[in-house]
C-alpha positions as CSV (number, residue, x, y, z in Angstrom):
1,M,0.0,0.0,0.0
2,W,1.0,3.6,-0.6
3,Y,1.3,4.4,3.2
4,M,4.1,1.8,3.5
5,C,6.3,4.1,1.5
6,K,6.0,6.9,4.0
7,D,5.8,7.5,7.7
8,R,2.2,6.7,8.3
9,H,1.8,9.2,11.1
10,L,3.0,12.0,8.8
11,V,0.5,10.8,6.1
12,A,-2.3,10.7,8.7
13,E,-1.5,14.3,9.7
14,E,-1.4,15.4,6.1
15,F,-4.7,13.9,5.4
16,N,-6.3,15.3,8.5
17,Q,-5.1,18.8,7.6
18,Y,-6.7,18.5,4.2
19,F,-10.0,17.0,5.4
20,S,-10.4,19.5,8.2
21,S,-9.8,22.5,6.0
22,V,-11.6,21.5,2.8
23,G,-15.0,23.0,3.9
24,R,-13.5,26.3,5.0
25,N,-11.4,26.6,1.8
26,T,-14.4,25.7,-0.4
27,A,-16.5,28.4,1.3
28,K,-13.7,30.9,0.6
29,E,-13.6,29.9,-3.0
30,A,-17.3,30.4,-3.3
31,M,-16.8,34.0,-2.1
32,R,-13.9,34.5,-4.5
33,L,-15.9,33.2,-7.4
34,A,-18.8,35.5,-6.6
35,D,-16.4,38.5,-6.7
36,V,-14.9,37.5,-10.0
37,H,-18.2,36.7,-11.9
38,N,-20.8,38.9,-10.3
39,G,-19.8,42.3,-9.0
40,N,-23.1,42.8,-7.1
41,I,-22.5,39.9,-4.8
42,L,-20.6,41.0,-1.7
43,S,-17.7,38.9,-0.5
44,N,-19.4,39.1,3.0
45,P,-23.0,38.6,2.2
46,T,-25.7,40.0,4.5
47,P,-26.7,37.2,7.0
48,I,-30.1,35.7,6.4
49,P,-32.4,37.2,9.0
50,I,-33.8,34.9,11.6
51,I,-37.5,34.4,10.9
52,V,-39.0,33.1,14.1
53,V,-42.1,31.0,13.5
54,A,-44.4,32.3,16.2
55,V,-46.9,29.5,16.1
56,N,-46.2,25.8,16.8
57,Q,-42.5,26.0,17.3
58,F,-40.8,22.7,17.9
59,N,-39.1,21.7,21.2
60,L,-37.2,18.5,21.8
61,R,-39.0,16.2,24.2
62,P,-37.5,13.7,26.7
63,V,-37.8,10.1,25.6
64,S,-38.5,6.8,27.4
65,S,-36.0,4.0,27.9
66,A,-38.3,1.9,25.7
67,T,-37.7,4.3,22.8
68,V,-34.0,4.3,23.3
69,R,-34.0,0.5,23.6
70,A,-36.0,0.2,20.3
71,I,-33.5,2.5,18.5
72,I,-30.5,0.4,19.7
73,I,-32.1,-2.9,18.8
74,S,-32.8,-1.6,15.3
75,M,-29.2,-0.6,14.6
76,P,-27.2,-3.0,12.4
77,S,-24.9,-5.3,14.4
78,N,-22.1,-4.9,11.9
79,K,-21.9,-1.1,12.4
80,S,-18.3,-0.1,13.0
81,P,-17.4,1.5,16.4
82,G,-16.4,5.1,16.8
83,P,-13.5,6.7,18.6
84,D,-14.5,5.1,21.9
85,K,-14.2,1.6,20.3
86,I,-17.4,0.4,21.9
87,N,-19.0,-2.0,19.5
88,I,-22.8,-2.0,19.0
89,R,-22.8,-5.7,19.8
90,V,-21.4,-5.0,23.2
91,I,-24.0,-2.3,23.8
92,K,-26.8,-4.7,22.8
93,D,-25.4,-7.4,25.1
94,C,-25.1,-5.0,28.0
95,L,-28.4,-3.1,27.3
96,H,-30.0,-4.2,30.6
97,V,-27.2,-2.5,32.5
98,I,-26.6,0.7,30.5
99,L,-30.1,1.5,29.2
100,E,-31.3,3.7,32.0
101,P,-28.0,5.7,32.4
102,L,-27.8,6.2,28.6
103,T,-31.5,7.3,28.5
104,S,-30.7,9.8,31.4
105,I,-27.7,11.2,29.5
106,I,-29.8,11.7,26.3
107,N,-32.7,13.3,28.1
108,R,-30.3,15.6,30.0
109,S,-28.8,16.6,26.6
110,L,-32.3,17.4,25.2
111,T,-33.5,19.4,28.2
112,T,-30.3,21.4,28.8
113,S,-29.5,22.0,25.1
114,E,-26.0,20.6,25.5
115,F,-24.6,17.8,23.3
116,P,-21.8,15.9,25.1
117,D,-18.3,16.9,23.9
118,A,-17.2,13.2,24.0
119,W,-19.7,12.5,21.3
120,K,-18.3,15.2,19.0
121,I,-15.1,13.4,17.9
122,A,-15.0,11.7,14.6
123,E,-12.5,9.0,13.4
124,L,-11.8,9.3,9.6
125,I,-10.6,6.4,7.5
126,P,-9.4,7.5,4.0
127,L,-11.0,5.5,1.2
128,L,-9.6,5.8,-2.3
129,K,-12.0,7.2,-4.9
130,E,-9.7,7.2,-7.9
131,G,-6.2,8.1,-8.9
132,D,-3.1,8.3,-6.7
133,H,-3.5,7.0,-3.1
134,E,-1.1,9.7,-1.8
135,V,-3.2,12.7,-2.9
136,P,-5.7,13.5,-0.1
137,S,-8.3,14.9,-2.5
138,N,-8.4,11.5,-4.3
139,N,-9.7,10.0,-1.0
140,Q,-13.2,10.0,0.5
141,P,-13.2,10.0,4.4
142,L,-15.2,7.3,6.1
143,S,-16.4,9.0,9.3
144,L,-17.0,6.8,12.4
145,L,-18.9,8.2,15.3
146,N,-19.6,6.8,18.8
147,V,-22.7,4.5,18.9
148,A,-24.2,6.5,21.8
149,S,-24.0,9.7,19.7
150,N,-25.9,7.9,16.9
151,V,-28.6,6.9,19.3
152,C,-29.1,10.5,20.6
153,E,-29.2,11.7,17.0
154,R,-31.8,9.2,16.0
155,V,-34.0,10.4,18.9
156,V,-33.7,14.0,17.6
157,L,-34.1,13.0,13.9
158,D,-37.3,11.0,14.6
159,Q,-38.9,13.9,16.6
160,F,-37.8,16.8,14.3
161,S,-38.4,15.1,10.9
162,C,-42.0,14.2,12.1
163,Y,-42.6,17.9,13.0
164,L,-41.2,19.1,9.7
165,M,-43.4,16.7,7.7
166,E,-46.6,17.3,9.6
167,N,-46.2,21.1,9.3
168,N,-44.9,21.2,5.7
169,R,-41.7,23.1,6.7
170,L,-39.6,21.5,3.9
171,S,-39.8,22.5,0.3
172,L,-41.9,20.1,-1.8
173,R,-39.2,20.2,-4.4
174,Q,-36.7,18.6,-2.0
175,S,-37.2,14.8,-2.2
176,G,-34.4,13.8,0.1
177,N,-35.3,12.8,3.7
178,R,-39.0,12.7,2.9
179,K,-41.3,9.7,3.6
180,K,-42.6,8.0,0.5
181,H,-40.0,9.8,-1.6
182,S,-36.9,8.3,-3.3
183,T,-34.6,8.8,-6.2
184,E,-37.0,6.8,-8.3
185,I,-39.9,9.0,-7.4
186,L,-38.0,12.2,-8.4
187,N,-36.7,10.6,-11.6
188,I,-40.2,9.5,-12.5
189,S,-41.6,13.0,-11.9
190,V,-38.9,14.6,-14.1
191,S,-39.1,12.1,-16.9
192,D,-43.0,12.3,-17.0
193,K,-42.7,16.1,-17.3
194,I,-40.2,15.7,-20.2
195,L,-42.5,13.2,-22.0
196,E,-45.4,15.6,-21.5
197,A,-43.4,18.4,-23.0
198,M,-42.5,16.2,-26.0
199,D,-46.3,15.6,-26.5
200,K,-46.7,19.4,-26.7
201,K,-43.9,19.6,-29.3
202,K,-41.6,21.3,-26.7
203,L,-37.9,20.8,-26.0
204,S,-36.7,20.2,-22.4
205,A,-33.4,21.8,-21.2
206,L,-32.1,19.9,-18.2
207,I,-29.1,21.2,-16.3
208,L,-27.6,18.9,-13.7
209,L,-25.9,21.1,-11.1
210,D,-22.8,20.1,-9.3
211,L,-21.8,21.6,-5.9
212,S,-18.2,21.1,-4.8
213,K,-17.9,19.6,-1.3
214,A,-21.4,20.7,-0.4
215,F,-21.7,18.9,2.9
216,D,-18.2,20.0,3.9
217,S,-18.8,23.7,3.3
218,V,-22.0,24.3,5.2
219,S,-21.8,27.4,7.4
220,H,-22.9,26.7,11.0
221,T,-24.1,30.3,11.4
222,I,-26.4,30.2,8.4
223,L,-27.6,26.7,9.2
224,L,-28.7,27.8,12.7
225,Q,-30.6,30.7,11.2
226,K,-32.3,28.4,8.8
227,L,-33.3,26.0,11.6
228,S,-35.1,28.8,13.3
229,R,-36.8,29.6,10.0
230,V,-38.3,26.1,9.7
231,G,-39.7,26.3,13.2
232,A,-37.0,25.1,15.7
233,S,-37.5,26.8,19.0
234,P,-34.7,28.9,20.6
235,D,-33.9,26.0,22.9
236,M,-33.6,23.6,20.0
237,V,-31.5,26.0,18.0
238,N,-29.2,26.1,21.1
239,W,-29.1,22.3,21.1
240,F,-28.0,22.3,17.5
241,C,-25.5,25.1,18.2
242,S,-23.9,22.8,20.9
243,Y,-24.1,19.8,18.5
244,L,-22.2,21.6,15.8
245,S,-19.7,23.5,17.8
246,R,-16.4,22.3,19.3
247,R,-16.3,19.3,17.0
248,S,-13.0,17.7,16.1
249,Q,-11.6,14.8,14.1
250,Y,-8.6,12.6,13.6
251,V,-7.4,10.3,10.8
252,R,-6.5,6.7,11.2
253,I,-4.3,4.9,8.7
254,G,-3.6,1.4,9.9
255,S,-2.3,1.8,13.5
256,A,-1.2,5.4,12.9
257,V,-3.4,8.1,14.3
258,S,-3.2,11.8,13.7
259,S,-3.7,14.5,16.2
260,L,-7.1,16.1,16.8
261,L,-8.1,19.1,14.6
262,P,-11.2,21.3,15.0
263,I,-14.0,21.4,12.4
264,T,-15.4,24.9,11.7
265,H,-17.6,24.1,8.7
266,C,-19.7,21.2,7.5
267,V,-22.5,19.0,8.7
268,P,-20.8,16.1,10.4
269,Q,-19.8,13.4,8.0
270,G,-21.4,10.0,8.8
271,A,-23.8,11.6,11.3
272,I,-27.5,10.5,11.2
273,L,-28.7,14.1,11.3
274,S,-26.5,15.4,8.5
275,P,-28.8,14.6,5.5
276,L,-31.7,16.3,7.2
277,L,-29.6,19.3,8.2
278,F,-28.3,19.7,4.7
279,S,-31.9,19.5,3.3
280,I,-32.8,22.4,5.7
281,Y,-29.7,24.3,4.6
282,V,-30.8,24.2,0.9
283,N,-34.5,24.4,1.6
284,D,-34.9,27.8,-0.1
285,L,-32.7,26.9,-3.1
286,P,-35.7,25.9,-5.3
287,Q,-36.9,29.5,-4.9
288,A,-33.8,30.9,-6.7
289,P,-34.9,30.3,-10.4
290,Q,-37.8,32.4,-11.7
291,T,-38.6,30.9,-15.0
292,S,-37.5,27.3,-14.7
293,N,-38.0,24.6,-12.1
294,L,-35.4,23.4,-9.7
295,D,-35.7,20.0,-8.0
296,S,-33.3,18.4,-5.5
297,Y,-32.5,15.1,-3.9
298,V,-30.4,16.2,-0.9
299,D,-27.3,17.7,-2.6
300,D,-28.2,16.6,-6.2
301,S,-30.1,19.4,-7.9
302,K,-31.4,19.9,-11.5
303,V,-32.9,22.8,-13.4
304,L,-35.5,22.1,-16.0
305,L,-37.1,24.4,-18.6
306,Y,-39.5,23.5,-21.4
307,F,-39.8,25.7,-24.5
308,L,-40.9,25.8,-28.1
309,I,-38.3,25.9,-30.9
310,K,-39.4,29.5,-31.8
311,D,-38.5,30.6,-28.2
312,L,-34.9,29.2,-28.3
313,D,-33.2,32.5,-27.8
314,Q,-35.5,33.6,-25.0
315,A,-35.1,30.2,-23.3
316,T,-31.3,30.5,-23.4
317,I,-31.6,34.0,-21.8
318,N,-34.0,32.7,-19.1
319,L,-31.8,29.7,-18.3
320,E,-28.6,31.8,-18.0
321,Q,-30.4,34.2,-15.8
322,D,-31.8,31.4,-13.6
323,L,-28.3,29.9,-13.3
324,A,-26.9,33.3,-12.3
325,R,-29.6,33.4,-9.6
326,V,-28.6,29.9,-8.4
327,A,-25.0,31.1,-8.3
328,N,-26.0,34.1,-6.3
329,W,-27.9,31.9,-3.8
330,C,-24.8,29.6,-3.6
331,S,-22.6,32.7,-2.9
332,T,-24.9,33.9,-0.2
333,N,-24.9,30.5,1.4
334,Q,-21.2,29.9,1.0
335,L,-21.6,26.9,-1.4
336,L,-19.5,26.5,-4.5
337,P,-21.1,25.6,-7.8
338,N,-18.8,23.6,-10.1
339,S,-19.5,24.8,-13.6
340,S,-17.0,22.4,-15.1
341,K,-18.9,19.4,-13.8
342,T,-22.4,20.8,-14.4
343,K,-24.0,18.9,-17.3
344,F,-26.6,20.3,-19.8
345,I,-28.7,18.0,-21.9
346,L,-31.3,19.0,-24.4
347,I,-34.2,16.5,-24.7
348,G,-36.8,16.2,-27.3
349,T,-38.1,14.1,-30.2
350,Q,-35.6,13.5,-33.1
351,Q,-37.8,15.6,-35.4
352,L,-37.7,18.6,-33.0
353,L,-34.0,18.4,-32.4
354,Q,-33.3,18.3,-36.1
355,R,-35.2,21.5,-36.6
356,L,-33.1,23.5,-34.2
357,P,-31.7,26.5,-36.1
358,K,-28.5,26.5,-34.1
359,E,-26.8,24.6,-31.2
360,M,-28.0,25.7,-27.8
361,S,-25.2,26.5,-25.3
362,L,-25.3,28.2,-21.9
363,T,-22.8,30.4,-20.1
364,F,-22.4,29.7,-16.4
365,L,-19.8,31.4,-14.2
366,G,-17.8,32.4,-17.2
367,E,-17.8,28.9,-18.8
368,V,-19.6,27.9,-21.9
369,I,-21.6,24.7,-21.3
370,K,-22.5,22.8,-24.4
371,P,-25.2,20.1,-24.5
372,V,-24.1,16.5,-24.0
373,T,-25.8,13.5,-25.7
374,S,-26.2,11.6,-22.4
375,A,-25.8,12.3,-18.7
376,S,-26.3,10.4,-15.4
377,D,-28.9,11.8,-13.1
378,L,-29.3,10.0,-9.7
379,G,-28.0,6.8,-11.2
380,V,-30.1,6.8,-14.4
381,T,-28.4,7.7,-17.7
382,L,-30.6,10.1,-19.7
383,D,-30.2,10.6,-23.4
384,T,-31.4,13.3,-25.9
385,H,-34.6,11.4,-26.9
386,L,-35.3,9.8,-23.5
387,T,-35.0,6.3,-25.0
388,F,-32.8,5.1,-22.2
389,D,-30.6,3.3,-24.7
390,S,-27.4,4.5,-23.0
391,H,-28.7,3.5,-19.5
392,I,-29.6,0.0,-20.6
393,T,-26.3,-0.5,-22.3
394,K,-24.4,0.5,-19.2
395,V,-26.5,-1.6,-16.9
396,V,-26.2,-4.7,-19.1
397,S,-22.4,-4.2,-19.4
398,S,-22.0,-3.8,-15.6
399,C,-24.2,-6.8,-14.8
400,M,-22.4,-9.0,-17.2
401,S,-19.1,-8.1,-15.7
402,K,-20.4,-8.9,-12.2
403,L,-21.8,-12.2,-13.3
404,C,-18.5,-13.2,-14.8
405,Q,-16.8,-12.4,-11.5
406,I,-19.4,-14.4,-9.6
407,N,-19.0,-17.3,-12.0
408,G,-15.3,-17.5,-11.2
409,V,-16.0,-18.0,-7.5
410,K,-19.4,-19.7,-7.5
411,N,-18.0,-23.0,-6.3
412,S,-16.9,-21.3,-3.1
413,F,-20.5,-20.6,-1.9
414,D,-23.6,-22.6,-1.2
415,H,-26.7,-22.0,-3.3
416,K,-28.4,-19.6,-0.7
417,T,-25.3,-17.4,-0.4
418,L,-24.9,-17.4,-4.2
419,L,-28.4,-16.1,-4.7
420,L,-27.8,-13.4,-2.1
421,I,-24.7,-12.3,-3.9
422,I,-26.5,-12.2,-7.3
423,S,-29.4,-10.3,-5.7
424,S,-27.1,-7.7,-4.1
425,L,-24.6,-7.2,-7.0
426,V,-26.7,-7.9,-10.1
427,M,-30.5,-7.7,-9.5
428,S,-30.1,-4.4,-7.6
429,K,-28.6,-2.8,-10.7
430,L,-31.1,-4.4,-13.1
431,L,-34.1,-3.2,-11.1
432,Y,-32.8,0.2,-10.0
433,C,-35.4,2.9,-11.0
434,S,-37.0,0.4,-13.3
435,L,-40.3,2.4,-13.3
436,V,-38.3,5.3,-14.8
437,W,-37.2,3.5,-17.9
438,A,-40.1,1.0,-18.2
439,N,-41.2,2.7,-21.5
440,T,-37.9,1.9,-23.2
441,S,-37.9,-0.2,-26.4
442,S,-38.7,-3.9,-26.6
443,K,-35.1,-4.3,-27.9
444,N,-33.7,-2.9,-24.7
445,I,-36.0,-5.1,-22.6
446,E,-34.7,-8.1,-24.5
447,K,-31.1,-7.1,-23.6
448,L,-32.0,-7.1,-20.0
449,Q,-33.8,-10.4,-20.1
450,K,-30.9,-12.2,-21.6
């Protein structure tokens, strides 16, 4: 391995320096980009005012030991331990002894608005994404937190998410962290709208936005303000303030452990509350565009506009203005849009696309974005005619590769285990978002059935 060529402690320190600063540096880059491309955006934007919801504010409630017990029992037994190295199996085995004290600690946290400092430490394990092992940016940190911290977070998540859903505090255009919503539901909604536009002889311009290190660069100050805006009481905002502040992390590579470093930005990686907190952070993002629609699944967002061919020039202007509004929102909220990874695909019937008088391209943050012939959106590859040919081809290729690998080791497993492996590695890919591409050609269906 790469870390055998260097002092592992030095490597761990180097990686920790990078991981702990990436959010802060990304937020600074967002401000710099705003200054370069849009002079009316201040490098220090005016803070979002705290809008206190006077009626039906939410307060955290103490929980019973039965609730804590149910949460612990439901946690996967193979979950890795956090910095305290207390395994979930040990906690389950000792539940009759520790249940009451743990419940008491959690309730004290909820009633005093103080999150224990011992639960704010994260252990990071670098996992290679691509490229050179030695480059920190090529690695994704796997964040491990104490089991007790996860239990407390689950209590808060269950209470708060229930309040948000019952009182419609989250945008209907945010599909992440919503009951009865999924990537498939959002993809179906978007593809149905595109097909409806085709029936009306309209083209659909779909822009798949990319935000650099979105979870890492969340501003705690702005997040606390937005928590107040969705109905969190002052006491609950104080609890989240305690939860987010004074957090620290270290990196482990083998037996080598780095020193602790503070975390000033981000929603905690690997934390149960993080996806919901990020959804609240971007809750007002769909309001940024004025002529197009913006839908999100947590940090994956897309802008969609339908138009007639005769309105091509106006549609281009409208999209560029809406993208500028999105960039303005990102600057105000210290998030960094990545124009080089943002994809633009123009979807319509073959006849409509052939009648285009000129190629449609967009300018976003000083970069010209030309339309691509296919692009991946939440795991589904879309093409210019919405035939899903590219998606089916990729799925078949991936599944065949997995089947060949399984075939090479099939004699090492019994029949039941082999079926489980095939279900996990092959069938999951074949059936993913199947309702989205169900109207594909019979030729593509035959490819899948083979």
